[in-house]
C-alpha positions as CSV (number, residue, x, y, z in Angstrom):
1,M,30.0,-14.6,-18.6
2,Q,26.3,-15.5,-18.4
3,K,24.5,-16.1,-15.1
4,N,22.0,-18.8,-14.7
5,S,18.9,-17.1,-13.4
6,C,15.7,-18.3,-12.1
7,P,12.6,-16.7,-10.5
8,K,13.0,-15.7,-6.9
9,Y,10.1,-17.9,-5.8
10,E,12.2,-20.9,-6.9
11,L,14.9,-19.9,-4.4
12,V,12.6,-19.6,-1.4
13,T,12.2,-22.8,0.5
14,T,10.2,-23.7,3.5
15,H,13.3,-23.3,5.6
16,T,13.8,-19.8,4.3
17,A,10.2,-19.0,5.2
18,R,10.5,-20.5,8.7
19,R,13.7,-18.6,9.4
20,S,12.2,-15.3,8.1
21,F,9.1,-15.8,10.1
22,A,11.1,-16.4,13.3
23,T,13.4,-13.4,12.7
24,N,10.5,-11.0,11.9
25,L,8.7,-12.1,15.1
26,Y,11.9,-11.6,17.1
27,L,12.4,-8.1,15.6
28,A,8.7,-7.3,16.4
29,D,9.5,-7.9,20.1
30,V,7.6,-11.2,20.4
31,P,9.2,-13.0,23.4
32,S,11.8,-15.6,22.3
33,I,10.2,-18.3,24.4
34,S,6.9,-17.8,22.5
35,I,8.6,-18.0,19.1
36,M,10.6,-21.1,20.3
37,K,7.3,-22.9,21.0
38,I,6.2,-22.3,17.4
39,T,9.5,-23.2,15.8
40,G,10.3,-26.1,18.0
41,H,13.7,-24.9,19.3
42,K,14.6,-26.4,22.6
43,T,17.2,-23.9,23.7
44,E,17.5,-20.2,23.4
45,R,21.1,-20.6,22.3
46,S,20.0,-22.6,19.3
47,F,17.2,-20.2,18.5
48,L,19.4,-17.1,18.6
49,H,21.9,-18.9,16.3
50,Y,19.0,-19.7,14.0
51,I,17.5,-16.3,13.4
52,K,19.1,-13.9,11.1
53,I,19.7,-10.5,12.6
54,S,22.6,-8.2,11.9
55,Q,24.7,-6.5,14.6
56,E,23.1,-3.3,13.7
57,Q,19.6,-4.7,14.1
58,N,20.6,-6.1,17.5
59,A,22.0,-2.7,18.6
60,D,18.8,-1.0,17.5
61,K,16.7,-3.5,19.4
62,L,18.8,-2.8,22.5
63,L,18.8,0.9,22.0
64,N,15.0,1.0,21.7
65,H,14.4,-1.2,24.7
66,P,12.6,0.5,27.6
67,F,15.3,-0.7,30.1
68,F,17.8,1.7,28.5
69,S,15.3,4.7,28.2
């Protein structure tokens, strides 16, 4: 069985870049409301559904939050 392959840059779309940008800002502790102003999300619920973070990343983010120190 032969796979059809193409360069990775052909797989990256503007949507992929936008989602990665928002996710990376969120993981860097930029406030959600600030990111939402850039991405145009109206509700935090839609924003949190949009970004791609794993349960492990979310747990690490909470574990390292000053509130829990």
